[in-house]
C-alpha positions as CSV (number, residue, x, y, z in Angstrom):
1,X,0.1,0.3,-0.4
2,X,1.2,3.7,-0.3
3,X,3.3,4.4,2.5
4,X,5.5,6.8,1.0
5,X,5.3,10.3,-0.1
6,X,6.3,9.6,-3.7
7,X,3.8,6.4,-3.7
8,X,0.8,9.2,-1.5
9,X,1.9,11.7,-4.7
10,X,1.1,8.7,-7.2
11,X,-2.3,8.1,-6.0
12,X,-3.2,11.6,-5.5
13,X,-2.7,12.0,-9.3
14,X,-4.7,9.3,-10.1
15,X,-7.7,10.1,-7.8
16,X,-8.1,13.7,-8.8
17,X,-5.9,14.6,-11.9
18,X,-6.6,10.9,-13.8
19,X,-9.5,9.3,-12.9
20,X,-11.5,11.9,-11.9
21,X,-10.5,14.4,-14.3
22,X,-12.6,16.6,-16.5
23,X,-12.4,18.2,-20.0
24,X,-14.8,21.4,-20.1
25,X,-15.4,21.2,-23.9
26,X,-18.5,23.9,-24.3
27,X,-21.0,25.6,-22.1
28,X,-22.8,22.7,-20.0
29,X,-20.7,19.9,-21.5
30,X,-17.8,18.0,-20.0
31,X,-16.0,15.0,-21.3
32,X,-14.5,11.9,-19.2
33,X,-11.7,9.9,-20.0
34,X,-8.8,7.5,-18.4
35,X,-11.9,5.1,-17.7
36,X,-11.3,2.5,-15.1
37,X,-12.8,-1.1,-16.1
38,X,-12.7,-3.5,-12.9
39,X,-11.2,-6.7,-13.4
40,X,-14.1,-8.9,-14.0
41,X,-16.6,-6.0,-15.0
42,X,-18.6,-6.0,-18.2
43,X,-18.4,-2.0,-18.2
44,X,-16.7,0.9,-16.7
45,X,-16.6,1.2,-13.0
46,X,-20.0,3.1,-11.9
47,X,-18.4,5.2,-8.9
48,X,-16.2,6.7,-11.6
49,X,-19.3,7.8,-14.0
50,X,-21.2,9.2,-10.7
51,X,-18.2,10.9,-9.5
52,X,-18.0,12.5,-12.9
53,X,-21.7,13.4,-13.5
54,X,-21.3,15.1,-10.0
55,X,-18.0,17.3,-10.7
56,X,-19.6,18.6,-14.2
57,X,-22.7,19.7,-12.0
58,X,-20.4,21.4,-9.2
59,X,-19.0,23.5,-11.8
60,X,-22.4,25.0,-12.9
61,X,-23.8,26.0,-9.3
62,X,-23.0,28.7,-7.1
63,X,-19.8,28.6,-5.0
64,X,-21.7,28.4,-1.6
65,X,-23.9,25.7,-2.5
66,X,-22.9,22.1,-1.6
67,X,-24.7,18.4,-2.7
68,X,-26.9,17.2,-0.4
69,X,-28.1,14.3,-2.3
70,X,-28.3,12.7,-5.8
71,X,-30.0,9.8,-7.3
72,X,-28.5,8.3,-10.2
73,X,-29.8,5.5,-13.1
74,X,-27.4,3.1,-14.5
75,X,-29.3,2.9,-18.5
76,X,-25.8,0.7,-20.2
77,X,-22.7,-0.4,-19.2
78,X,-19.7,2.1,-20.7
79,X,-16.9,1.2,-22.2
80,X,-13.2,2.2,-21.3
81,X,-12.2,2.8,-25.1
82,X,-14.2,6.0,-25.9
83,X,-14.9,9.0,-23.7
84,X,-18.1,9.9,-21.9
85,X,-19.8,13.3,-22.1
86,X,-21.6,14.9,-19.6
87,X,-24.6,17.5,-20.3
88,X,-26.0,19.4,-17.0
89,X,-29.0,20.7,-17.1
90,X,-29.9,23.7,-15.3
91,X,-33.2,22.4,-13.8
92,X,-33.5,24.7,-10.6
93,X,-32.5,27.8,-9.3
94,X,-33.1,29.2,-6.0
95,X,-32.3,31.0,-2.9
96,X,-31.8,28.0,-1.0
97,X,-31.7,25.2,-3.1
98,X,-31.0,24.6,-6.8
99,X,-31.0,21.5,-8.8
100,X,-29.1,20.0,-12.1
101,X,-30.0,16.9,-13.9
102,X,-27.0,15.3,-16.1
103,X,-27.1,13.1,-18.9
104,X,-23.7,10.7,-19.7
105,X,-23.7,10.1,-23.4
106,X,-21.5,7.5,-24.9
107,X,-21.1,6.6,-28.7
108,X,-24.2,9.0,-29.4
109,X,-26.4,7.2,-26.8
110,X,-27.6,7.7,-23.1
111,X,-25.7,5.1,-20.6
112,X,-26.4,7.5,-17.3
113,X,-28.0,10.0,-15.6
114,X,-28.3,12.2,-12.2
115,X,-30.2,14.4,-10.8
116,X,-28.2,16.2,-7.9
117,X,-29.4,18.9,-5.6
118,X,-27.5,21.3,-3.8
119,X,-28.3,23.7,-1.2
120,X,-26.8,26.9,1.4
121,X,-25.0,25.6,4.8
122,X,-27.7,26.7,7.7
123,X,-28.1,25.9,10.9
124,X,-31.2,24.4,13.1
125,X,-31.2,23.3,16.7
126,X,-33.2,20.6,15.9
127,X,-31.1,17.4,15.2
128,X,-30.4,13.7,15.3
129,X,-28.6,10.9,14.1
130,X,-28.2,6.7,14.4
131,X,-25.2,6.1,17.0
132,X,-22.3,4.4,14.9
133,X,-21.7,0.9,15.3
134,X,-19.2,-0.3,17.6
135,X,-16.6,-2.2,16.0
136,X,-12.4,-2.2,16.2
137,X,-10.5,0.6,14.3
138,X,-8.9,0.1,11.5
139,X,-5.4,0.3,13.2
140,X,-3.9,-4.0,12.7
141,X,-6.6,-4.4,10.4
142,X,-5.2,-6.1,7.2
143,X,-6.4,-4.1,3.9
144,X,-8.2,-6.0,1.5
145,X,-5.1,-6.2,-1.1
146,X,-3.3,-8.1,2.2
147,X,-6.1,-10.4,2.8
148,X,-5.9,-11.1,-1.2
149,X,-2.5,-12.1,-1.3
150,X,-2.9,-14.2,2.1
151,X,-5.9,-16.4,0.1
152,X,-3.5,-17.0,-2.8
153,X,-2.1,-19.3,0.0
154,X,-5.3,-21.2,0.9
155,X,-6.1,-24.3,-0.4
156,X,-9.6,-23.7,0.2
157,X,-10.0,-20.9,-1.9
158,X,-10.7,-22.1,-5.9
159,X,-8.4,-22.0,-8.5
160,X,-10.8,-19.7,-10.5
161,X,-10.5,-17.6,-7.3
162,X,-7.3,-17.1,-7.3
163,X,-6.4,-16.4,-11.0
164,X,-9.1,-13.5,-10.8
165,X,-6.9,-12.3,-7.6
166,X,-3.4,-12.7,-9.5
167,X,-5.5,-10.2,-12.1
168,X,-6.9,-8.0,-9.6
169,X,-3.6,-7.6,-7.8
170,X,-2.2,-5.6,-11.0
171,X,-5.2,-2.6,-11.0
172,X,-4.5,0.6,-9.4
173,X,-5.3,0.8,-5.8
174,X,-7.1,4.3,-5.3
175,X,-8.0,4.0,-1.9
176,X,-7.4,1.6,1.2
177,X,-10.4,-0.8,2.3
178,X,-9.6,-2.7,5.9
179,X,-12.4,-5.1,6.7
180,X,-13.7,-5.7,9.9
181,X,-14.0,-8.8,9.6
182,X,-11.6,-10.8,6.8
183,X,-14.4,-13.5,6.1
184,X,-16.2,-11.1,4.0
185,X,-13.3,-11.7,1.9
186,X,-13.1,-15.0,1.9
187,X,-17.1,-15.6,1.8
188,X,-16.1,-19.5,2.3
189,X,-19.3,-19.4,4.7
190,X,-22.8,-17.9,4.4
191,X,-22.6,-14.6,6.7
192,X,-25.1,-12.1,7.4
193,X,-25.5,-10.0,4.7
194,X,-24.1,-6.7,6.7
195,X,-20.2,-5.6,6.8
196,X,-17.8,-3.1,8.2
197,X,-15.1,-1.5,6.4
198,X,-12.3,0.7,6.9
199,X,-12.0,3.1,4.0
200,X,-9.8,6.0,3.2
201,X,-8.5,7.4,-0.5
202,X,-4.9,7.2,-1.0
203,X,-3.0,10.5,-1.1
204,X,-3.9,13.8,-0.2
205,X,-6.8,15.2,-2.0
206,X,-6.7,18.8,-0.6
207,X,-8.7,20.5,1.1
208,X,-11.7,21.2,-1.4
209,X,-14.6,19.7,0.5
210,X,-16.6,19.1,-3.0
211,X,-13.8,17.1,-4.5
212,X,-14.1,14.9,-0.9
213,X,-17.4,14.5,-1.6
214,X,-16.6,13.2,-5.4
215,X,-14.1,10.7,-4.5
216,X,-16.6,9.7,-2.0
217,X,-19.3,8.7,-3.9
218,X,-16.3,7.0,-6.1
219,X,-15.8,4.7,-3.9
220,X,-19.5,4.3,-2.7
221,X,-20.3,2.1,-5.5
222,X,-18.3,-1.0,-3.9
223,X,-21.6,-1.5,-2.1
224,X,-23.4,-4.4,-3.7
225,X,-21.2,-7.0,-3.0
226,X,-22.9,-7.0,0.8
227,X,-25.4,-8.8,-0.8
228,X,-23.4,-11.9,-1.6
229,X,-22.4,-12.6,1.9
230,X,-25.7,-15.2,2.5
231,X,-24.6,-17.4,-0.6
232,X,-20.6,-17.8,0.5
233,X,-19.8,-17.4,-2.8
234,X,-15.7,-17.6,-2.4
235,X,-15.4,-21.1,-1.3
236,X,-15.4,-24.6,-2.8
237,X,-19.1,-25.4,-3.1
238,X,-19.2,-21.6,-4.5
239,X,-23.2,-20.5,-5.8
240,X,-23.5,-20.1,-8.9
241,X,-24.0,-16.2,-9.4
242,X,-23.3,-15.3,-12.8
243,X,-23.7,-11.9,-13.4
244,X,-23.8,-8.4,-11.2
245,X,-24.2,-4.7,-12.1
246,X,-25.8,-1.0,-10.6
247,X,-29.0,-0.5,-11.5
248,X,-29.3,2.7,-9.4
249,X,-27.3,4.7,-7.1
250,X,-28.4,7.3,-4.3
251,X,-26.2,9.3,-1.9
252,X,-27.3,11.7,0.9
253,X,-24.8,14.2,2.3
254,X,-25.3,15.0,5.5
255,X,-21.8,16.3,7.3
256,X,-18.6,17.9,6.0
257,X,-15.8,15.3,6.3
258,X,-12.9,14.3,4.5
259,X,-12.2,10.9,2.7
260,X,-8.3,10.8,3.0
261,X,-9.1,10.2,6.4
262,X,-10.2,6.9,7.8
263,X,-14.1,6.4,7.8
264,X,-16.6,3.5,8.6
265,X,-18.1,2.2,6.0
266,X,-21.3,0.4,7.4
267,X,-23.2,-1.8,4.7
268,X,-26.1,-4.0,4.2
269,X,-28.8,-5.9,2.4
270,X,-31.8,-6.2,3.8
271,X,-33.3,-8.3,0.4
272,X,-32.2,-10.1,-2.4
273,X,-34.9,-12.1,-4.8
274,X,-36.1,-11.4,-8.5
275,X,-32.5,-11.2,-9.7
276,X,-32.0,-7.5,-7.5
277,X,-30.3,-7.0,-4.4
278,X,-31.1,-4.1,-2.2
279,X,-28.0,-2.3,-0.2
280,X,-28.4,0.3,2.1
281,X,-24.8,1.7,3.3
282,X,-23.7,4.8,5.6
283,X,-20.3,6.2,6.0
284,X,-19.1,7.2,9.2
285,X,-16.5,9.4,10.5
286,X,-14.2,8.3,13.6
287,X,-15.8,10.7,15.9
288,X,-19.1,9.3,15.5
289,X,-20.6,11.8,13.1
290,X,-22.7,10.2,10.1
291,X,-21.2,11.8,7.1
292,X,-23.0,10.1,4.1
293,X,-26.1,7.3,3.5
294,X,-26.1,5.3,0.4
295,X,-28.3,2.9,-1.4
296,X,-28.2,1.2,-4.3
297,X,-30.3,-1.7,-5.9
298,X,-28.2,-3.8,-8.5
299,X,-28.9,-7.2,-10.8
300,X,-28.0,-10.3,-8.9
301,X,-28.3,-13.2,-11.2
302,X,-27.6,-16.8,-11.5
303,X,-27.3,-19.6,-13.7
304,X,-30.6,-20.9,-12.6
305,X,-32.2,-17.3,-13.6
306,X,-35.3,-18.0,-15.5
307,X,-34.4,-15.3,-18.4
């Protein structure tokens, strides 16, 4: 992982200057290249598309407005071979709230839409929130990379899984993920559809809170996997999961945060059926402040599907 200053700088460039870089090509029109196609995926990483769309929308709103919610639909898988265009439509201008609609287009066809709402900061004496789960801190926990390296030496992991891991370890690492329970990654036995992971972006993101939000939505798309925990899919007797992809994705921002500091990503999947899984998540600051909430539904289909 990135421990040296040179490695941290490299990872900062990958996140803010490459994967999240946008080029303004006309009024309300932006182009995103350097697209990330994860190993084992059929298309571009959805979190990158969400982050691009949020960055594009941010360039069109007053500086005093900050995102409080985004609601997205993935219409078609994107290709890493062609840049994606983002068109921003000004749907509402208000003194406290304003709204933007962003459409992502590739090869002339829409692949993604996002409705984003922004507001000015205000104070009110009435507040409440859930309590942060009591789990061990990130210190002493293995990262997902270290766990995968350990899996390569484990007899209970299938040969196919090991081939996948070897390819996965060649990817650029943009954020660190430390599962509270290593079994979230091994999945040899069925587990409850709940997981806790400490996450932080590698490198220094800077002091722009809006960039921290864009990076946070980038990593927030790593939530659908929690729906597989009850299946125990990585053991020798793996379930026949043949296809997974995101359908929609929503994020609500509650309090300011820094995504290059450790945060707890709490995930759960309350339901899976009809080829779809529902997932929910909360991103917590270490001091117990609820920073962000996430909800996503995705396709989770097996070889036994009737389609």
